[in-house]
C-alpha positions as MATLAB code, in Angstrom:
seq = 'MGDFPTVKEYQVSWLTSLLHSFPHLDLTLQLVNSTFNLENAKYKESLIVWGAVPVLWLLVTLMIFLLYFCYRCCQQDVEKDRRLPCLQWSMAVCAFLSCCAVGVGFYGNEDAHRGVQHLVEAAEDAVYTIARMKNQSIQLQRNINETIAQGIDGMKRSYDNHPEVNVDIRTEMHSHTDQAFRYTRDVFHHVFDINRRAGRIDLTAFVRYTRQYGVYRWMATLLGLSWLMILCLELFLGIGRSSKCLLLLFCAFGIFSLVLCWLSAGLHLLTSVGVADLCVSPHLFFHGLMSEHIERDVMNYYLKCDINVISNPFKDALQHASDNIKEANVSLNKALTLANIFIPTNELNSPVHDVYHGLGKALETLMHITELVGCTNLHKDYIGAMEGICNIALPGAVLLLLSLGTTGLLFAILVIVASRAWRHFGSNYSDDDEAIICHGRPGNTCEQVITHRRTTPPPAYNSGEFYRHYGEMNQKDGGARPEYGGLQRPIA';
ca = [
      17.751   -6.700   23.202;
      19.964   -7.805   20.220;
      18.690   -7.981   16.779;
      18.564  -10.978   14.318;
      20.714  -10.030   11.429;
      19.884  -13.419    9.624;
      17.120  -12.228    7.320;
      16.380  -12.944    3.702;
      17.527  -10.349    1.248;
      15.586   -8.973   -1.729;
      17.120  -10.017   -5.184;
      16.426   -8.156   -8.260;
      15.018  -10.399  -11.023;
      16.470  -10.734  -14.553;
      12.830   -9.682  -15.772;
      12.949   -6.603  -13.589;
      16.398   -5.715  -14.951;
      15.183   -6.365  -18.454;
      12.256   -3.967  -18.207;
      14.311   -1.423  -16.422;
      16.749   -1.371  -19.273;
      14.127   -0.176  -21.714;
      15.265    3.326  -22.802;
      13.267    6.021  -21.031;
      12.204    8.856  -23.416;
      10.126   11.858  -22.743;
       7.677   13.382  -25.289;
      10.695   15.183  -27.063;
      12.295   11.680  -27.480;
      15.216   12.832  -25.182;
      16.576   10.115  -22.584;
      15.592   10.776  -19.020;
      16.601    9.173  -15.702;
      15.097    5.914  -15.236;
      15.036    6.027  -11.450;
      11.335    5.518  -10.227;
      10.108    8.919   -9.264;
       6.531    9.957   -9.896;
       7.093   13.372   -8.819;
       9.278   13.950  -11.733;
       7.323   15.145  -14.950;
       9.866   13.905  -17.325;
       9.994   10.369  -15.798;
       6.164   10.269  -16.020;
       6.373   11.224  -19.853;
       8.651    8.344  -20.334;
       6.221    5.941  -18.881;
       3.379    7.519  -21.005;
       5.565    7.054  -24.111;
       5.790    3.261  -23.564;
       2.126    3.069  -22.885;
       1.494    4.801  -26.221;
       3.510    2.165  -28.128;
       0.599   -0.264  -28.135;
      -1.914    2.374  -28.929;
       0.143    3.683  -31.850;
       0.001   -0.053  -33.193;
      -3.570   -0.099  -32.621;
      -3.946    2.930  -34.902;
      -1.906    1.400  -37.428;
      -4.136   -1.670  -37.332;
      -7.440    0.140  -37.715;
      -5.832    2.148  -40.835;
      -4.869   -1.218  -42.247;
      -8.531   -2.359  -41.680;
      -9.991    0.724  -43.330;
      -7.658    0.329  -46.431;
      -8.474   -3.397  -46.636;
     -12.272   -2.891  -46.180;
     -12.361   -0.280  -48.929;
     -10.513   -2.495  -51.107;
     -12.938   -5.308  -50.462;
     -16.003   -2.995  -50.983;
     -14.497   -2.062  -54.487;
     -13.809   -5.487  -55.376;
     -16.485   -7.304  -57.477;
     -16.036  -10.878  -55.855;
     -18.466  -12.846  -57.680;
     -16.735  -15.985  -58.404;
     -17.115  -18.771  -55.856;
     -13.825  -18.962  -53.797;
     -12.463  -22.304  -54.083;
     -10.228  -21.747  -51.157;
     -13.177  -21.469  -48.548;
     -11.976  -24.591  -46.784;
      -8.545  -23.086  -46.316;
      -9.992  -19.847  -44.973;
     -12.032  -21.937  -42.502;
      -9.082  -23.941  -41.384;
      -6.881  -20.729  -41.042;
      -9.711  -19.179  -38.963;
      -9.907  -22.361  -36.776;
      -6.220  -22.276  -36.155;
      -6.149  -18.691  -35.331;
      -9.008  -18.970  -32.962;
      -7.494  -21.942  -31.189;
      -4.110  -19.937  -30.848;
      -6.311  -17.091  -29.503;
      -7.846  -19.296  -26.911;
      -4.184  -20.334  -25.752;
      -3.255  -16.795  -25.599;
      -6.249  -15.803  -23.611;
      -5.600  -18.864  -21.303;
      -2.060  -17.590  -20.728;
      -3.722  -14.152  -19.714;
      -5.863  -16.052  -17.119;
      -2.794  -17.438  -15.620;
      -0.929  -14.115  -15.476;
      -4.137  -12.289  -14.104;
      -4.112  -14.818  -11.237;
      -0.279  -14.290  -10.588;
      -0.733  -10.596  -10.748;
      -3.404  -10.829   -8.110;
      -1.530  -13.125   -5.999;
       1.434  -10.603   -5.906;
      -0.875   -7.740   -4.829;
      -2.204   -9.829   -2.172;
       1.311  -10.615   -0.929;
       2.033   -6.917   -0.961;
      -1.229   -6.131    1.033;
      -0.463   -8.865    3.551;
       2.892   -7.729    4.121;
       1.763   -4.132    4.624;
      -1.000   -5.592    7.026;
       1.696   -7.233    8.925;
       3.709   -3.984    9.241;
       0.590   -2.105   10.327;
       0.033   -4.786   12.962;
       3.518   -4.431   14.297;
       3.319   -0.632   14.555;
      -0.204   -1.041   16.210;
       1.319   -3.453   18.770;
       4.255   -1.055   19.401;
       1.839    1.908   20.115;
      -0.378   -0.388   22.238;
       2.610   -1.446   24.191;
       3.332    2.305   24.856;
      -0.227    2.794   25.909;
      -0.105   -0.073   28.307;
       3.153    1.326   29.716;
       1.615    4.745   30.277;
      -1.471    3.306   31.954;
       0.775    1.059   34.099;
       2.802    3.945   35.358;
       0.026    6.403   35.711;
      -2.365    3.819   37.526;
      -0.621    0.947   39.121;
       2.767    2.512   40.085;
       1.291    5.962   40.727;
      -1.340    4.458   43.269;
       1.372    2.367   44.918;
       3.741    5.327   45.405;
       0.880    7.315   46.767;
      -0.197    4.590   49.093;
       3.510    4.346   50.344;
       3.723    8.204   50.931;
       0.253    8.063   52.791;
       1.875    5.378   55.073;
       4.716    7.601   55.881;
       2.606   10.515   56.799;
       0.504    8.370   58.995;
       3.293    7.981   61.312;
       4.278   11.446   62.747;
       6.414   10.041   65.279;
       8.907    9.137   62.457;
      11.654   11.595   62.471;
      11.018   14.500   60.138;
      14.331   14.141   58.290;
      13.905   10.319   57.974;
      10.511   10.666   56.616;
      11.619   13.432   54.278;
      14.278   10.968   53.009;
      11.779    8.249   52.587;
       9.540   10.696   50.462;
      12.718   11.592   48.501;
      13.612    7.905   47.626;
       9.942    7.236   46.778;
       9.604   10.290   44.477;
      12.886    9.515   42.869;
      11.578    5.931   42.051;
       8.442    7.357   40.593;
      10.564    9.906   38.576;
      12.591    6.963   37.079;
       9.568    5.091   35.968;
       8.185    8.211   34.323;
      11.548    8.564   32.618;
      11.086    5.071   31.138;
       7.750    6.151   29.557;
       9.462    9.272   28.108;
      12.055    6.948   26.485;
       9.486    4.708   25.090;
       7.296    7.514   23.812;
      10.297    9.005   21.889;
      10.876    5.439   20.344;
       7.261    5.279   19.463;
       7.460    8.868   17.880;
      10.342    8.064   15.815;
       9.470    4.539   14.632;
       5.596    4.624   14.883;
       4.723    7.594   12.606;
       4.255    5.234    9.366;
       0.402    5.066    8.771;
      -0.226    2.359    6.022;
      -3.876    1.886    6.942;
      -5.109    3.896    3.867;
      -2.538    2.229    1.674;
      -3.718   -1.297    2.655;
      -7.363   -0.423    2.013;
      -6.996    1.205   -1.302;
      -4.510   -1.497   -2.563;
      -6.803   -4.310   -1.716;
      -9.750   -2.595   -3.299;
      -7.469   -1.895   -6.527;
      -6.218   -5.565   -6.533;
      -9.917   -6.882   -6.391;
     -11.244   -4.565   -9.000;
      -8.398   -4.886  -11.379;
      -8.616   -8.822  -11.010;
     -12.359   -8.851  -11.626;
     -12.180   -6.465  -14.640;
      -9.409   -8.339  -16.270;
     -11.234  -11.749  -15.589;
     -14.426  -10.372  -17.307;
     -12.242   -8.949  -20.256;
     -10.582  -12.295  -20.729;
     -13.850  -14.183  -20.425;
     -15.396  -11.973  -22.971;
     -12.392  -12.716  -25.514;
     -12.752  -16.534  -24.983;
     -16.608  -16.134  -25.546;
     -15.828  -14.486  -28.880;
     -13.517  -17.371  -29.901;
     -16.044  -19.961  -28.986;
     -18.671  -18.113  -31.041;
     -16.049  -17.960  -34.000;
     -15.804  -21.706  -33.660;
     -19.461  -22.141  -33.875;
     -19.867  -19.851  -36.856;
     -17.143  -21.767  -38.680;
     -18.664  -25.173  -37.816;
     -22.031  -23.965  -38.896;
     -20.885  -22.062  -41.826;
     -23.013  -19.164  -40.448;
     -22.691  -15.831  -42.206;
     -24.502  -14.031  -39.257;
     -22.116  -15.567  -36.556;
     -19.126  -14.610  -38.700;
     -20.339  -10.934  -39.004;
     -21.085  -10.787  -35.455;
     -17.598  -11.718  -34.720;
     -16.219   -9.166  -36.996;
     -18.152   -6.588  -35.321;
     -17.316   -7.418  -31.845;
     -13.756   -8.592  -32.754;
     -12.824   -4.980  -33.632;
     -14.101   -3.606  -30.583;
     -12.316   -6.406  -28.492;
      -9.207   -5.531  -30.466;
      -9.293   -1.830  -29.256;
      -9.816   -3.071  -25.724;
      -6.726   -5.451  -26.021;
      -4.495   -2.911  -27.272;
      -5.462   -0.248  -24.795;
      -5.126   -2.770  -22.004;
      -1.837   -3.724  -23.328;
      -0.677   -0.126  -23.289;
      -1.739    0.168  -19.725;
       0.024   -2.887  -18.681;
       3.166   -2.085  -20.348;
       3.346    1.375  -18.845;
       2.780   -0.405  -15.358;
       5.325   -3.026  -15.931;
       8.065   -0.568  -16.823;
       7.240    1.604  -13.800;
       7.127   -1.213  -11.323;
      10.484   -2.474  -12.730;
      12.072    0.933  -12.304;
      10.641    0.599   -8.684;
      11.900   -2.716   -7.959;
      15.443   -1.975   -9.090;
      15.998    0.461   -6.274;
      13.073    0.333   -3.930;
      14.998    1.860   -1.074;
      15.441    4.998   -3.097;
      11.706    5.389   -3.463;
      10.919    4.645    0.148;
      13.478    7.202    1.325;
      11.690    9.845   -0.713;
       8.267    8.862    0.421;
       8.921    8.736    4.033;
      11.501   11.523    4.348;
       9.117   13.892    5.964;
       7.932   11.318    8.448;
      10.935    9.163    9.492;
      14.520    9.987   10.179;
      16.916    8.716    7.630;
      18.925    6.531    9.964;
      15.562    4.758   11.053;
      14.625    4.156    7.629;
      17.972    2.805    6.658;
      17.884    0.604    9.701;
      14.647   -1.045    8.669;
      15.417   -1.245    4.974;
      18.863   -2.819    5.412;
      18.701   -4.493    8.696;
      22.388   -5.320    8.868;
      23.844   -4.353   12.240;
      27.288   -4.615   10.805;
      26.302   -1.624    8.726;
      23.900    0.430   10.725;
      23.170   -0.018   14.472;
      19.784    0.162   16.238;
      18.969    3.755   16.368;
      16.817    3.178   19.498;
      19.628    1.246   21.295;
      20.480    4.200   23.464;
      16.778    4.915   24.457;
      16.009    1.316   25.201;
      19.131    1.110   27.387;
      18.357    4.445   29.266;
      14.644    2.964   29.768;
      16.191   -0.421   31.195;
      18.520    1.529   33.428;
      15.714    3.697   34.755;
      13.718    0.612   35.782;
      16.890   -0.624   37.746;
      17.338    2.689   39.352;
      13.674    2.839   40.204;
      14.119   -0.522   42.142;
      17.240    0.597   43.776;
      15.501    3.997   45.061;
      12.417    2.030   46.212;
      14.666   -0.436   48.177;
      16.385    2.669   49.903;
      12.834    3.943   50.884;
      11.785    0.500   52.174;
      14.927    0.050   54.228;
      14.112    3.119   56.182;
      10.354    2.431   56.194;
      10.632   -1.006   57.535;
      12.336    0.211   60.721;
       9.387    2.469   61.782;
       6.376    1.369   59.786;
       4.788   -2.103   60.294;
       5.363   -4.353   57.217;
       1.803   -5.292   56.792;
       0.796   -1.629   56.386;
       3.221   -1.252   53.477;
       2.707   -4.668   51.726;
      -0.193   -3.552   49.608;
       1.201   -0.343   48.093;
       4.620   -1.731   47.678;
       3.261   -4.860   46.005;
       1.531   -2.595   43.541;
       4.785   -0.566   42.856;
       6.843   -3.628   42.334;
       4.014   -5.389   40.199;
       4.102   -2.250   38.109;
       7.751   -2.179   37.701;
       7.755   -5.779   36.777;
       5.241   -5.120   34.110;
       6.956   -2.105   32.831;
      10.219   -4.254   32.393;
       8.207   -7.003   30.452;
       6.609   -4.240   28.241;
      10.021   -2.815   27.548;
      11.219   -6.280   26.290;
       8.287   -6.351   24.098;
       8.854   -2.915   22.570;
      12.408   -3.981   22.253;
      11.320   -6.879   20.077;
       8.966   -4.797   18.057;
      11.279   -1.919   17.245;
      13.933   -4.410   16.151;
      14.307   -4.331   12.373;
      13.748   -8.010   11.756;
       9.755   -7.863   11.725;
       9.384   -4.703    9.749;
      12.331   -5.773    7.239;
      10.650   -9.017    6.788;
       7.420   -7.192    5.812;
       9.273   -4.979    3.518;
      10.992   -7.915    1.910;
       7.632   -9.653    1.462;
       6.182   -6.718   -0.180;
       9.066   -6.333   -2.624;
       8.840  -10.108   -3.369;
       5.058   -9.907   -3.878;
       5.054   -6.955   -6.142;
       8.450   -7.564   -8.080;
       8.708  -11.230   -8.305;
       5.082  -12.391   -8.474;
       2.890   -9.535   -9.656;
       5.374   -8.301  -12.246;
       5.836  -11.538  -14.141;
       2.104  -12.132  -13.944;
       1.499   -8.608  -15.537;
       3.911   -9.502  -18.255;
       2.284  -12.593  -19.114;
      -0.937  -10.722  -19.202;
       0.718   -8.085  -21.511;
       1.975  -10.677  -23.947;
      -1.413  -12.505  -23.867;
      -3.142   -9.199  -24.697;
      -0.771   -8.299  -27.470;
      -0.859  -11.853  -29.114;
      -4.585  -12.031  -28.863;
      -4.706   -8.439  -30.344;
      -2.617   -9.755  -33.408;
      -4.554  -12.925  -33.856;
      -7.981  -11.002  -33.624;
      -6.678   -8.562  -36.486;
      -5.903  -11.603  -38.669;
      -9.206  -13.211  -37.719;
     -11.233  -10.068  -38.528;
      -9.436   -9.775  -42.001;
      -9.947  -13.473  -42.866;
     -13.525  -13.569  -41.663;
     -14.380  -10.556  -43.684;
     -13.181  -12.481  -46.680;
     -14.882  -15.702  -45.860;
     -18.426  -14.539  -44.790;
     -19.458  -13.738  -48.411;
     -19.110  -17.465  -49.323;
     -21.031  -18.818  -46.243;
     -24.652  -19.767  -46.597;
     -24.594  -20.422  -50.466;
     -27.777  -22.463  -51.630;
     -25.462  -24.084  -54.482;
     -22.822  -26.613  -54.438;
     -20.160  -27.576  -56.984;
     -22.463  -30.493  -58.120;
     -25.345  -28.085  -58.803;
     -23.032  -25.737  -60.836;
     -21.750  -28.729  -62.817;
     -25.362  -29.807  -63.763;
     -26.196  -26.183  -64.632;
     -23.142  -25.852  -66.990;
     -23.831  -29.217  -68.771;
     -24.324  -28.693  -72.481;
     -23.994  -24.883  -72.067;
     -21.469  -22.513  -73.595;
     -18.921  -20.997  -71.332;
     -20.335  -17.429  -71.373;
     -23.823  -18.593  -70.843;
     -22.886  -21.028  -67.926;
     -21.130  -18.096  -66.176;
     -24.131  -15.798  -66.803;
     -26.648  -18.206  -65.224;
     -24.236  -18.885  -62.297;
     -23.929  -15.252  -61.598;
     -27.717  -14.725  -61.768;
     -28.433  -17.594  -59.361;
     -25.757  -16.329  -56.878;
     -26.997  -12.859  -57.089;
     -30.760  -13.239  -57.294;
     -32.652  -14.591  -54.332;
     -34.882  -17.635  -54.992;
     -38.723  -16.940  -55.502;
     -41.025  -17.876  -52.588;
     -42.085  -21.517  -52.713;
     -45.701  -22.349  -53.463;
     -46.134  -19.048  -55.506;
     -46.910  -18.546  -59.132;
     -43.591  -16.787  -59.706;
     -41.784  -19.945  -58.443;
     -43.407  -22.366  -60.909;
     -43.208  -19.804  -63.661;
     -39.485  -19.183  -63.002;
     -38.578  -22.851  -63.148;
     -41.131  -23.695  -66.247;
     -39.289  -20.966  -68.210;
     -36.027  -22.584  -67.437;
     -37.335  -26.046  -68.387;
     -38.633  -24.763  -71.623;
     -35.157  -23.047  -72.329;
     -33.298  -26.372  -71.501;
     -35.636  -28.531  -73.621;
     -37.668  -30.369  -70.899;
     -37.700  -30.845  -67.113;
     -34.528  -30.337  -65.320;
     -33.225  -33.576  -63.582;
     -32.284  -31.364  -60.622;
     -35.864  -30.203  -60.110;
     -37.640  -33.440  -60.859;
     -40.399  -31.867  -63.120;
     -41.874  -29.735  -60.461;
     -45.763  -29.056  -60.797;
     -48.134  -26.783  -59.148;
     -49.984  -28.689  -56.215;
     -53.611  -29.018  -56.370;
     -55.450  -26.472  -54.262;
];
């Protein structure tokens, strides 16, 4: 009936300590206690403050966008930008870094999901242990009320079937037999008390909702990261094809994705700080959560599982139950000692066998209950849950936070650079074309012609305006232009 004190202990990681050391400020910017307590309004305000930091940065970014786009709208950028290759390479490098950051986010998302699954599995194991404990109690009750009770009734009927037995002896046999049954009922009362004290934890709803949350969170994050990756690939395609349309499309969806990145980063920062506060002192949280359902010494026994610090709170009840089974056997033997003198053995064999069989099963059930109420199983589940949420899910959430923040910054740069580069994509004139146009022309006239060509769409081909346009230009230039090759109207 002893416990196994050699169990793994939970260790607070450096990342948990770092996040827990963040200053906790309420909405009035006053320091508050950093102990995890969602019932404390000031503590919840401190988490909201941290969640609002990325949102504030988002507002600053959008304000910078507004000012920059107003500047670009007011700027008369009609000169051909000679730095277009530099802008293209800058966008390509930022897009590549964004892909790397999103890749880190995929890894962090998987780690966070794996940690939540560890938490769910540990909670399921605890539910299974408590369910087994309750099931053993039900089996013990059924064994006492059916097997042992029927055997006891059979023995008493055998006593009454022999009126020749002295009344005092028969009364004594009844007394010993009733005493044996009372001892067996006391066994159930002790086990029921243990079950009442240790089996009041109901984690079924927690397991169900946590599993659903983990799946939905993982799927939503996966879709969001996939969307960011698609945008990066779309930008690569726009850069490669020098497509103004794809670049404008990226700018539009990039700003929307930027908002999602920073909002999600705020949510993950809030969650990470809260989980770190929980992981620094989880026993305080569980004491507060279960104080109305479980006694404090029982909770300490399962959370610490150190028999050198706290003894098994069910030790006395288990010992009394074991003693009751022994006393029931002693009383039964006393009754049989008298009964075997006056009653044939074959008449008592069946009921006595039922009683002994029931007592044997009761002792076996008691041993199983002793093993189940020991701190080893539930403490192992507690450690597994803490390892999953604090040492697996929390680092994954932090990686996801860094990924979203980095992607948000890179997307802000990409939107600004793309908004500058898109004007110079899709131009119909190259540097060689401009050199030919400016050949033999004064500087002012050259600039006017280039400006006219850039800002005026070309006339439709095979139209009178097309040939009239280039005919006038040939006359002004003194003959057919070499770049147009002496175009003539096709014969209808």
